VMD Tcl script that builds the backbone (N, CA, C; Angstrom):
set m [mol new atoms 357]
animate dup $m
set s [atomselect $m all]
$s set {name element resname resid chain x y z} {
  {N N MET 1 A 0.868 -1.096 0.203}
  {CA C MET 1 A 0.436 -0.298 -0.343}
  {C C MET 1 A 1.257 1.354 -0.075}
  {N N GLY 2 A 2.323 1.304 -0.046}
  {CA C GLY 2 A 2.975 2.302 -0.378}
  {C C GLY 2 A 3.071 3.587 -0.863}
  {N N LYS 3 A 2.266 3.208 -2.609}
  {CA C LYS 3 A 1.968 4.225 -3.145}
  {C C LYS 3 A 0.733 4.532 -2.904}
  {N N THR 4 A 0.103 3.385 -2.350}
  {CA C THR 4 A -1.393 4.308 -1.869}
  {C C THR 4 A -0.861 5.815 -0.931}
  {N N VAL 5 A -0.160 5.716 -0.566}
  {CA C VAL 5 A 0.007 6.148 1.132}
  {C C VAL 5 A -0.118 7.508 0.070}
  {N N GLN 6 A 1.274 7.530 -0.030}
  {CA C GLN 6 A 1.791 8.639 -1.239}
  {C C GLN 6 A 0.763 9.076 -2.329}
  {N N VAL 7 A 0.295 8.711 -3.219}
  {CA C VAL 7 A -0.644 9.293 -3.464}
  {C C VAL 7 A -1.759 9.951 -2.530}
  {N N LEU 8 A -2.321 9.383 -1.015}
  {CA C LEU 8 A -2.685 10.165 -0.180}
  {C C LEU 8 A -2.319 11.042 0.466}
  {N N LYS 9 A -1.397 11.042 0.627}
  {CA C LYS 9 A -0.639 12.147 1.608}
  {C C LYS 9 A -1.017 13.717 1.183}
  {N N PRO 10 A -1.000 14.148 0.623}
  {CA C PRO 10 A -1.579 15.265 -0.270}
  {C C PRO 10 A -2.456 16.106 0.393}
  {N N TYR 11 A -3.623 14.302 0.176}
  {CA C TYR 11 A -5.321 14.908 0.312}
  {C C TYR 11 A -5.445 15.106 1.955}
  {N N GLY 12 A -4.521 14.761 2.693}
  {CA C GLY 12 A -4.252 15.022 4.098}
  {C C GLY 12 A -5.313 13.858 4.648}
  {N N ILE 13 A -5.599 12.535 4.194}
  {CA C ILE 13 A -6.133 11.595 4.201}
  {C C ILE 13 A -5.302 10.414 5.146}
  {N N SER 14 A -6.038 9.776 6.006}
  {CA C SER 14 A -5.017 8.306 5.712}
  {C C SER 14 A -5.541 7.337 5.186}
  {N N ALA 15 A -4.561 5.943 5.269}
  {CA C ALA 15 A -5.337 5.206 3.881}
  {C C ALA 15 A -6.350 4.098 5.003}
  {N N GLN 16 A -6.464 4.553 5.898}
  {CA C GLN 16 A -7.683 3.654 6.808}
  {C C GLN 16 A -8.644 4.909 6.767}
  {N N GLN 17 A -8.771 5.532 6.623}
  {CA C GLN 17 A -9.443 6.945 6.311}
  {C C GLN 17 A -9.855 6.569 4.995}
  {N N TYR 18 A -8.838 6.660 3.839}
  {CA C TYR 18 A -9.955 5.833 2.514}
  {C C TYR 18 A -10.306 5.041 2.282}
  {N N ASN 19 A -9.816 3.721 3.441}
  {CA C ASN 19 A -10.685 2.617 2.804}
  {C C ASN 19 A -11.870 2.778 3.207}
  {N N VAL 20 A -12.182 3.892 4.596}
  {CA C VAL 20 A -13.570 3.958 5.201}
  {C C VAL 20 A -14.454 4.661 4.173}
  {N N LEU 21 A -14.146 5.668 3.456}
  {CA C LEU 21 A -14.581 6.324 2.347}
  {C C LEU 21 A -14.663 5.414 0.805}
  {N N ARG 22 A -14.334 4.482 0.853}
  {CA C ARG 22 A -14.271 3.412 -0.287}
  {C C ARG 22 A -15.977 2.541 0.330}
  {N N ILE 23 A -16.181 2.059 1.419}
  {CA C ILE 23 A -16.785 1.377 1.856}
  {C C ILE 23 A -18.245 2.159 2.032}
  {N N LEU 24 A -17.919 3.122 2.505}
  {CA C LEU 24 A -19.159 4.630 2.578}
  {C C LEU 24 A -19.742 4.537 0.624}
  {N N LYS 25 A -18.815 4.777 -0.506}
  {CA C LYS 25 A -18.840 4.822 -1.446}
  {C C LYS 25 A -19.859 3.470 -2.110}
  {N N GLY 26 A -19.267 2.479 -1.556}
  {CA C GLY 26 A -19.861 1.169 -2.012}
  {C C GLY 26 A -21.151 1.419 -1.668}
  {N N ARG 27 A -21.603 1.555 -0.621}
  {CA C ARG 27 A -22.794 1.670 -0.306}
  {C C ARG 27 A -23.830 2.579 -0.283}
  {N N THR 28 A -23.343 3.823 -0.928}
  {CA C THR 28 A -24.385 4.699 -1.597}
  {C C THR 28 A -25.210 4.422 -2.564}
  {N N PRO 29 A -26.836 4.839 -2.261}
  {CA C PRO 29 A -27.336 6.021 -1.754}
  {C C PRO 29 A -27.628 5.392 -0.237}
  {N N ASP 30 A -27.794 4.472 0.067}
  {CA C ASP 30 A -27.889 3.628 1.378}
  {C C ASP 30 A -26.850 4.431 2.640}
  {N N SER 31 A -27.390 4.470 3.849}
  {CA C SER 31 A -26.132 4.770 4.839}
  {C C SER 31 A -25.560 3.255 5.510}
  {N N THR 32 A -24.678 3.204 6.472}
  {CA C THR 32 A -24.118 2.504 7.036}
  {C C THR 32 A -23.460 3.138 8.473}
  {N N ALA 33 A -24.503 1.558 9.333}
  {CA C ALA 33 A -23.809 1.576 10.497}
  {C C ALA 33 A -22.466 1.509 10.496}
  {N N LEU 34 A -21.568 1.681 12.118}
  {CA C LEU 34 A -20.398 1.825 12.378}
  {C C LEU 34 A -20.091 0.462 12.054}
  {N N SER 35 A -20.875 -0.144 12.692}
  {CA C SER 35 A -20.296 -1.802 12.530}
  {C C SER 35 A -20.397 -2.464 11.587}
  {N N ASP 36 A -20.945 -1.998 10.442}
  {CA C ASP 36 A -20.525 -2.210 9.068}
  {C C ASP 36 A -19.496 -2.052 8.609}
  {N N ILE 37 A -18.863 -0.726 8.945}
  {CA C ILE 37 A -17.823 -0.183 8.596}
  {C C ILE 37 A -17.011 -1.209 8.253}
  {N N GLN 38 A -16.883 -1.108 10.640}
  {CA C GLN 38 A -15.650 -1.878 10.920}
  {C C GLN 38 A -14.900 -2.990 10.346}
  {N N GLU 39 A -16.514 -4.140 10.277}
  {CA C GLU 39 A -16.352 -5.084 9.782}
  {C C GLU 39 A -15.759 -5.190 7.972}
  {N N ARG 40 A -16.217 -4.553 7.538}
  {CA C ARG 40 A -15.554 -4.284 5.761}
  {C C ARG 40 A -14.142 -3.801 5.907}
  {N N MET 41 A -13.512 -3.230 6.874}
  {CA C MET 41 A -12.327 -3.332 6.957}
  {C C MET 41 A -10.841 -3.225 6.515}
  {N N LEU 42 A -10.336 -2.765 6.291}
  {CA C LEU 42 A -8.834 -3.973 5.838}
  {C C LEU 42 A -7.914 -4.051 6.683}
  {N N ASP 43 A -8.174 -3.271 7.430}
  {CA C ASP 43 A -7.296 -2.864 8.872}
  {C C ASP 43 A -8.275 -3.400 9.891}
  {N N ARG 44 A -8.863 -4.225 10.486}
  {CA C ARG 44 A -10.022 -4.513 11.614}
  {C C ARG 44 A -9.640 -3.920 12.872}
  {N N MET 45 A -8.198 -3.493 13.487}
  {CA C MET 45 A -7.506 -2.963 14.498}
  {C C MET 45 A -7.757 -1.281 14.568}
  {N N SER 46 A -8.216 -0.830 13.346}
  {CA C SER 46 A -8.292 0.475 13.106}
  {C C SER 46 A -10.135 1.139 14.105}
  {N N ASN 47 A -9.638 1.777 14.453}
  {CA C ASN 47 A -10.432 2.618 15.544}
  {C C ASN 47 A -11.719 2.844 14.653}
  {N N ALA 48 A -12.461 2.688 13.725}
  {CA C ALA 48 A -13.541 3.143 13.113}
  {C C ALA 48 A -14.053 4.553 13.767}
  {N N THR 49 A -14.764 4.273 14.955}
  {CA C THR 49 A -15.203 5.470 15.282}
  {C C THR 49 A -14.448 7.056 15.296}
  {N N ARG 50 A -13.412 6.812 15.584}
  {CA C ARG 50 A -12.295 7.738 14.781}
  {C C ARG 50 A -12.057 8.122 13.984}
  {N N LEU 51 A -11.604 7.006 12.950}
  {CA C LEU 51 A -11.748 7.549 11.440}
  {C C LEU 51 A -12.747 8.268 11.288}
  {N N VAL 52 A -14.117 8.187 11.394}
  {CA C VAL 52 A -15.195 8.643 10.912}
  {C C VAL 52 A -15.267 10.156 11.248}
  {N N GLU 53 A -15.258 10.003 12.581}
  {CA C GLU 53 A -15.219 11.414 13.644}
  {C C GLU 53 A -14.004 12.112 12.882}
  {N N LYS 54 A -12.469 11.719 11.987}
  {CA C LYS 54 A -12.123 12.652 11.857}
  {C C LYS 54 A -13.026 12.876 10.097}
  {N N LEU 55 A -13.629 12.258 9.637}
  {CA C LEU 55 A -14.006 12.811 8.160}
  {C C LEU 55 A -15.134 13.483 8.150}
  {N N ARG 56 A -15.448 13.414 9.275}
  {CA C ARG 56 A -16.771 14.181 9.485}
  {C C ARG 56 A -16.052 15.257 9.640}
  {N N GLN 57 A -15.253 15.559 10.621}
  {CA C GLN 57 A -15.093 16.749 10.202}
  {C C GLN 57 A -13.894 17.737 9.368}
  {N N LYS 58 A -13.743 16.902 8.649}
  {CA C LYS 58 A -13.465 17.082 7.127}
  {C C LYS 58 A -14.382 17.485 6.297}
  {N N GLN 59 A -15.635 17.235 6.667}
  {CA C GLN 59 A -16.841 17.222 5.495}
  {C C GLN 59 A -16.820 16.475 4.878}
  {N N TYR 60 A -16.558 15.234 4.951}
  {CA C TYR 60 A -16.130 14.184 3.862}
  {C C TYR 60 A -17.542 13.130 4.252}
  {N N VAL 61 A -18.245 13.080 5.371}
  {CA C VAL 61 A -19.539 12.046 5.611}
  {C C VAL 61 A -20.326 12.902 6.922}
  {N N THR 62 A -21.211 12.193 7.153}
  {CA C THR 62 A -22.046 12.997 8.043}
  {C C THR 62 A -22.490 11.987 8.401}
  {N N ARG 63 A -23.071 11.739 10.377}
  {CA C ARG 63 A -23.217 10.697 10.725}
  {C C ARG 63 A -24.719 11.984 11.421}
  {N N VAL 64 A -25.687 10.593 11.644}
  {CA C VAL 64 A -26.804 10.991 11.979}
  {C C VAL 64 A -27.492 9.819 12.950}
  {N N GLU 65 A -27.196 10.200 14.636}
  {CA C GLU 65 A -27.685 9.850 14.975}
  {C C GLU 65 A -29.537 9.190 15.000}
  {N N CYS 66 A -30.416 7.545 15.205}
  {CA C CYS 66 A -31.189 7.420 14.920}
  {C C CYS 66 A -31.977 8.211 16.817}
  {N N PRO 67 A -32.915 8.315 16.271}
  {CA C PRO 67 A -33.523 9.008 17.520}
  {C C PRO 67 A -34.452 8.265 18.368}
  {N N GLY 68 A -34.351 6.999 17.766}
  {CA C GLY 68 A -35.140 6.037 18.603}
  {C C GLY 68 A -34.133 5.052 19.746}
  {N N ASN 69 A -32.778 4.798 19.251}
  {CA C ASN 69 A -31.805 4.125 19.754}
  {C C ASN 69 A -30.701 5.285 19.326}
  {N N ARG 70 A -29.585 5.979 20.584}
  {CA C ARG 70 A -29.061 6.423 20.452}
  {C C ARG 70 A -27.575 6.120 20.105}
  {N N ARG 71 A -27.697 4.659 19.979}
  {CA C ARG 71 A -26.450 3.943 20.272}
  {C C ARG 71 A -26.054 3.779 18.691}
  {N N LYS 72 A -26.904 3.413 17.297}
  {CA C LYS 72 A -27.469 3.641 16.503}
  {C C LYS 72 A -27.078 4.220 15.173}
  {N N VAL 73 A -25.799 5.004 14.881}
  {CA C VAL 73 A -25.570 6.455 13.971}
  {C C VAL 73 A -25.615 5.619 12.505}
  {N N ASP 74 A -26.183 6.273 11.878}
  {CA C ASP 74 A -25.804 6.593 10.604}
  {C C ASP 74 A -25.023 7.011 9.459}
  {N N ILE 75 A -24.202 7.067 8.929}
  {CA C ILE 75 A -22.985 7.398 8.155}
  {C C ILE 75 A -22.902 7.557 6.862}
  {N N HIS 76 A -23.183 8.420 6.670}
  {CA C HIS 76 A -23.476 8.679 4.381}
  {C C HIS 76 A -22.188 9.553 4.646}
  {N N ILE 77 A -21.522 8.743 3.039}
  {CA C ILE 77 A -20.718 9.601 2.250}
  {C C ILE 77 A -21.132 11.288 1.783}
  {N N THR 78 A -20.225 12.308 1.580}
  {CA C THR 78 A -21.147 13.492 1.181}
  {C C THR 78 A -20.390 14.118 -0.398}
  {N N ILE 79 A -21.038 14.366 -0.664}
  {CA C ILE 79 A -20.817 14.983 -2.159}
  {C C ILE 79 A -19.064 15.333 -2.151}
  {N N THR 80 A -18.845 16.452 -1.690}
  {CA C THR 80 A -17.450 16.897 -0.814}
  {C C THR 80 A -16.337 15.514 -0.762}
  {N N GLY 81 A -16.898 14.295 0.098}
  {CA C GLY 81 A -16.054 12.917 0.327}
  {C C GLY 81 A -16.000 11.944 -1.472}
  {N N LEU 82 A -17.327 12.064 -2.022}
  {CA C LEU 82 A -17.365 11.025 -3.374}
  {C C LEU 82 A -16.248 12.592 -4.441}
  {N N SER 83 A -16.047 13.462 -4.345}
  {CA C SER 83 A -15.481 13.951 -5.402}
  {C C SER 83 A -14.055 14.013 -4.831}
  {N N LEU 84 A -13.578 14.207 -3.334}
  {CA C LEU 84 A -12.432 13.589 -2.929}
  {C C LEU 84 A -11.718 12.188 -3.799}
  {N N LEU 85 A -12.723 11.816 -3.535}
  {CA C LEU 85 A -12.479 9.748 -3.842}
  {C C LEU 85 A -12.409 9.706 -5.571}
  {N N ALA 86 A -12.816 10.446 -6.067}
  {CA C ALA 86 A -12.696 10.585 -7.788}
  {C C ALA 86 A -10.967 11.676 -8.099}
  {N N ASP 87 A -11.025 12.491 -7.321}
  {CA C ASP 87 A -9.580 13.135 -7.709}
  {C C ASP 87 A -8.634 11.250 -7.067}
  {N N ILE 88 A -9.171 10.845 -5.770}
  {CA C ILE 88 A -7.846 9.974 -5.376}
  {C C ILE 88 A -7.799 9.153 -6.985}
  {N N TYR 89 A -8.970 8.670 -7.525}
  {CA C TYR 89 A -8.736 7.585 -7.835}
  {C C TYR 89 A -7.921 7.618 -9.154}
  {N N ASP 90 A -8.347 8.913 -9.864}
  {CA C ASP 90 A -7.554 9.352 -10.703}
  {C C ASP 90 A -6.427 9.196 -10.672}
  {N N LYS 91 A -5.852 9.948 -9.549}
  {CA C LYS 91 A -3.910 9.782 -9.175}
  {C C LYS 91 A -3.495 7.734 -8.804}
  {N N ILE 92 A -4.335 7.998 -8.200}
  {CA C ILE 92 A -3.942 6.420 -8.078}
  {C C ILE 92 A -4.043 5.854 -9.862}
  {N N ASP 93 A -5.053 5.526 -10.641}
  {CA C ASP 93 A -4.563 5.610 -11.934}
  {C C ASP 93 A -3.444 5.530 -12.025}
  {N N GLU 94 A -3.112 7.221 -12.669}
  {CA C GLU 94 A -2.059 7.366 -12.626}
  {C C GLU 94 A -0.698 6.661 -12.131}
  {N N SER 95 A -0.966 6.363 -10.901}
  {CA C SER 95 A 0.574 5.997 -10.092}
  {C C SER 95 A 0.473 4.780 -10.823}
  {N N GLU 96 A -0.895 3.787 -10.704}
  {CA C GLU 96 A -0.795 1.968 -11.535}
  {C C GLU 96 A 0.022 2.153 -13.032}
  {N N ASN 97 A -0.155 3.411 -13.973}
  {CA C ASN 97 A -0.310 3.305 -15.396}
  {C C ASN 97 A 1.761 3.527 -15.222}
  {N N GLU 98 A 2.098 4.387 -14.253}
  {CA C GLU 98 A 3.633 4.600 -14.673}
  {C C GLU 98 A 4.239 3.554 -13.759}
  {N N MET 99 A 3.722 2.090 -12.635}
  {CA C MET 99 A 4.085 0.978 -12.072}
  {C C MET 99 A 4.290 -0.062 -13.775}
  {N N MET 100 A 2.999 0.223 -14.430}
  {CA C MET 100 A 3.075 -0.571 -15.051}
  {C C MET 100 A 3.696 -0.254 -16.720}
  {N N LYS 101 A 4.416 0.676 -17.087}
  {CA C LYS 101 A 5.119 1.077 -17.994}
  {C C LYS 101 A 6.691 0.325 -17.542}
  {N N LYS 102 A 6.970 0.244 -16.234}
  {CA C LYS 102 A 8.343 -0.707 -15.860}
  {C C LYS 102 A 7.960 -2.246 -16.435}
  {N N LEU 103 A 7.014 -2.758 -16.730}
  {CA C LEU 103 A 7.129 -4.073 -16.854}
  {C C LEU 103 A 7.082 -4.644 -18.228}
  {N N SER 104 A 7.939 -5.353 -18.841}
  {CA C SER 104 A 7.481 -5.737 -20.244}
  {C C SER 104 A 6.028 -6.326 -20.291}
  {N N GLU 105 A 5.609 -6.969 -21.941}
  {CA C GLU 105 A 4.536 -7.486 -22.314}
  {C C GLU 105 A 4.854 -8.563 -21.738}
  {N N THR 106 A 5.572 -9.249 -21.594}
  {CA C THR 106 A 5.684 -10.748 -21.268}
  {C C THR 106 A 5.648 -11.150 -19.459}
  {N N GLN 107 A 6.042 -9.492 -18.785}
  {CA C GLN 107 A 5.925 -9.336 -17.457}
  {C C GLN 107 A 4.301 -8.900 -16.963}
  {N N ILE 108 A 3.996 -8.517 -17.547}
  {CA C ILE 108 A 2.531 -8.223 -17.830}
  {C C ILE 108 A 1.063 -9.232 -18.111}
  {N N GLU 109 A 1.558 -10.529 -18.960}
  {CA C GLU 109 A 1.432 -11.336 -19.008}
  {C C GLU 109 A 0.782 -12.155 -17.958}
  {N N SER 110 A 2.308 -12.578 -17.467}
  {CA C SER 110 A 2.341 -13.202 -16.394}
  {C C SER 110 A 1.760 -12.790 -15.010}
  {N N LEU 111 A 1.999 -11.868 -14.954}
  {CA C LEU 111 A 0.918 -11.203 -13.401}
  {C C LEU 111 A -0.405 -11.404 -13.998}
  {N N ASN 112 A -1.169 -11.025 -15.174}
  {CA C ASN 112 A -2.511 -11.369 -15.266}
  {C C ASN 112 A -2.646 -12.913 -14.899}
  {N N GLU 113 A -1.698 -13.319 -15.259}
  {CA C GLU 113 A -1.705 -15.043 -15.062}
  {C C GLU 113 A -1.722 -15.786 -13.891}
  {N N ILE 114 A -1.265 -14.684 -12.918}
  {CA C ILE 114 A -0.995 -14.985 -11.570}
  {C C ILE 114 A -2.391 -14.922 -10.894}
  {N N LEU 115 A -2.688 -13.165 -11.527}
  {CA C LEU 115 A -4.030 -12.972 -10.530}
  {C C LEU 115 A -4.624 -13.766 -10.842}
  {N N ASP 116 A -4.841 -13.990 -11.905}
  {CA C ASP 116 A -6.424 -15.089 -12.448}
  {C C ASP 116 A -6.241 -16.121 -11.951}
  {N N GLN 117 A -5.204 -16.940 -11.379}
  {CA C GLN 117 A -5.062 -18.199 -10.813}
  {C C GLN 117 A -5.626 -17.683 -9.001}
  {N N LEU 118 A -5.153 -16.316 -8.823}
  {CA C LEU 118 A -5.470 -16.080 -7.084}
  {C C LEU 118 A -7.125 -16.190 -7.119}
  {N N ARG 119 A -8.130 -15.330 -8.009}
  {CA C ARG 119 A -8.888 -15.262 -7.977}
  {C C ARG 119 A -10.160 -16.513 -8.230}
}
mol reanalyze $m
mol bondsrecalc $m
mol representation Tube
mol addrep $m
């Protein structure tokens, strides 16, 4: 994830925060409970509550407490968060394309075969 961290640095978000945003984008337009985010995170040792709060402060997500159950919180990605992800996706694509330029056609074919086997 080294290249991803380099791409994320100028945006001021961590790899874990990026992961939360991607989870929320995948659930759009539905809201997501904090427990669902925690289950889907790549790094399950991360503090999802803290990550969501940092993203909320940056206006990338919203948190809405359910009136009937204060322990249940619905989390949505904002338009600002979606726009940020679009920018990041573009930068990650550029970074991956640069890495692929270093491989020969034979190496790319071998890599594809290995990835197919893993799937």
